[in-house]
N, C-alpha and C positions, 0 to 999 in steps of 0.2 A: 504494498499500498504506501503512498503517497501522501503526504498532508498539504496543507495550503502552502506551508513554506518551502516545498519541495523536499523534505526531508522523506527518506525510504523507513520505512515499517515494517517488521513482521510480527502478525500478531497472532496468538494460541486463544483460542478460546474452550470456555466448558461446554461441555455436551453432554447429555445422560446426567449419569453419576458422577461421570470423570471432571475435576475440579482443571481448571488452566491453570493455575499457581495460587498457592497461599500467601500471604502478606508472611509468613515470617522467611518464605523462598526469595522472595523481592529483600529481606530487612538483609539475610544474609548474603546477597550477594553486594551490597550496600556496607554491609561490614567489611568483608572482604578486600573491598574498593577503600576505604578508608583505612586498612590497613598495607595501602600501597602496590596490592597488585592489580594488575590491570583485568578489565569486566567487561562485558558489555551491558549496556544500561538499560538494566528493564523497569516497567513502570507495570503495578498491579493498577486495573482499573475494571470498577465492583458494575460500573454499569454504563453505557453510552449508546452513541448514535454514530451510526457508518452511513455515509453521502454518497450516491453513485456506484454502489456496490452492484458488480453484473459479473457475466462471463461465468469464467472457468471457479472462481472463486466465488460466486455468488452459490452453483452445485458444489464447492463442497462446504461448505461452511451452513447449508439449510437447517441441520440440526439448532447452529448457536446462533443463529442470527434470525426474526423477524424479517417480516417482509417487510416494514418498515427501515431497516438496517439497524436496529434497536440488538442490543445485544448485554448477555450479563455475565459477569467473574470473567476479565480477560487477564492475557499477558503482554505488552506488548515490547517490542524490542529493536530499537532504533538502529537501524544502519548506515553509520556515516560515512560520506566519501571516500574518507583518507583509510579507511581500516578493506583492503585489498582482501575478499573473500576465495576460499578455492568453489570450486562448482557443486560440493560437498556441500560448502558453507560449514562447516565445521574447521579449519584449519585456515589459519591464512597471515598474512603481515600485516602491520601497519605500516603509512606512509610519514615520514616525521620530516620536518623542512631542513635544509640542508645547517648545518652550524654555522660555516660563513655566510649565509645569509640574515641569520638574527642577528650575528655580530653585528652585522652591517645597520642595523636597524636602531643598534642603542646609540 
């Protein structure tokens, strides 16, 4: 998905008895980040509405997203462009700015 600012996101929705993500799971990723480790940005969204959902995404999420785009219990993960991902989406590299270019800005 892409938000109004052009940022890409992945989403995991609750369906049936399966929860998307629990608030403690999100808190654990924040704590890991606070300890200095790299973690993806995850956000727990208890309910919301997605505008303009259609096509393949619409077919895959019929159980989790209502016909009006409303959903409950979801986990959104930000997909920033500076992180290159492999096709499987599991591993990747972070593109950092060149240190020389940072020094010239000071």
